[in-house]
C-alpha positions, 0 to 999 in steps of 0.5 A, a space after each residue: 469544510 468538506 474534506 481534510 487531506 491527511 499526509 503522513 511523512 517520514 524522510 521524504 525530502 525528494 518527494 514531498 514538494 511535488 506531492 503537496 503541489 499536486 494536492 494544492 492544485 485540485 479541481 475541487 469546488 468544495 472546501 478542503 484543508 491539507 494536514 501534514 504530519 511529519 513523523 520525526 524526519 531527519 533528512 530535511 523534509 521539515 524545512 521543505 514543509 515549512 515553505 508551504 506554511 501558509 497553505 497547510 496545517 503542519 504537525 511535527 513529531 519530535 520522534 518517529 512514532 509510526 505511520 498509523 499513529 501519524 494518520 490518527 494524529 492527522 484525523 484528530 486535527 481534521 475538521 472535514 466531514 471526510 478524511 482523504 489519506 495520501 502517501 507522501 510519495 504519491 502525486 494526485 491527479 487534478 480531479 482526484 479529490 472530487 472523484 474520491 468522495 463521489 461514491 459516498 452519495 450513493 450509499 450511506 453505509 459506505 465508510 471507506 472509498 479507495 482509488 486507482 494507483 498507477 505506477 511511476 517506473 524510472 526504468 528500474 527493475 525492482 520498481 517493475 517487480 513491485 508493481 505487481 505486488 503493490 497495485 490494487 487490481 480491479 477492472 470496474 468500480 464496486 464493493 471490495 474487501 480492502 484497498 491501498 492506503 495511499 489513496 483512500 478517503 474515510 468518513 471522519 466520524 467512522 475513523 475517529 471511533 475506529 482509529 488506525 491500529 497503532 501497533 502497525 508501525 511499518 507502513 504496511 497493513 494499516 489500510 487492510 486493518 481499517 477495511 476489515 474493521 469496517 466490514 466487521 461492523 457491517 459497513 461497506 468499502 468501495 473502489 473507484 477507478 476514476 480517483 487516481 494517484 501515481 505512486 513510487 515503488 521500492 527501487 532496490 532489492 534490499 528495500 523490496 525484501 524488507 517491505 515484503 517481509 513486513 507485509 507477510 509479518 503483518 498479514 499473519 497478525 491481521 489474519 489472527 486478529 480478524 480470525 481469518 484462516 489460514 493465518 500464514 499466506 502461501 501462493 502459486 509462486 511458493 507452490 511452484 517452487 516446492 514442486 521444483 524442489 521435489 523434482 530436484 530430489 527425485 528426478 535430477 537437475 535436467 527434469 527440474 530445469 525443464 519443469 521450471 521452464 514450463 512453470 515459468 512459461 505457464 505462469 507468465 502466460 497466466 499473468 498476461 492473459 489476466 492482465 487488464 492490458 494484455 500486450 507484448 509489453 505485459 508478457 515481456 514484463 511477466 518473463 523478466 520479473 518472474 525471478 524477482 517476484 519469486 524472491 519477494 514472495 519467498 520473503 513475504 512467506 518467511 515474514 508470515 511465518 516469523 510472526 510466531 518466532 520474532 517478538 514485535 519489540 524486535 521489529 519495532 526497533 529494527 524492522 520499520 520501513 525507512 520512510 513513508 
């Protein structure tokens, strides 16, 4: 057995069938197994999983324990030399698995490899907005400091001795935590754009705001854990927003709206210029998604601040994402 594919799932009835079909039809010469950990689903996901009973190894939790716990359970059940992590709302390309393990041959110090994540957009505004937040952007293969957890593979011996942090129950930050742990121990993290999966993003304002709030909350937790200063994350959207607020106070509404328009144009141009696919469509998307991006980034920053004020027990009860 060369590779064990681990898929944690919670309430993904609408996605899990296609996800499994994409994994079970890989163009892969080596042996591989598929392990699915259902983390207490209540929407009928388990019934669909049982249809694949002869093709997968299924572990069912009676209660929801969090995505990191589900990943660790899958790793412990795995028998492969490498463990490939895939989210239940992703579709793997036919050569995904073979491409995802290739870089291991070039350096024995590579412990984690991540692949390309493309976007599934159903003409939904918030999916387009989330694309900018959730896509790992790089233009070539190489060593990186973090990856997207929905498409990555790990040496099993490493993740057994350095498991996912089970305090991270919100389907966010577990990937960064593992990568930073890897780098801290002197190993390497690698990105390859030839191992591709397609991914569904959040499609409503509410779910997007909750997701970004939790990203911000977990970001502060990880920065403190790994002593990365500053702990609280800010960015260009927040700085532009602060500048506009100052103008509102000192220069009046007319100047503020003018400044806002200029900032919007400059930021959109920046997004377009640095895009790997600079086009009229990209520029158009930058314009229409700017207001949504601002809302989500504000939610992210509020979450990063609230880490110091909201106890984790509260978020564990009320904050986790509804599915993963």
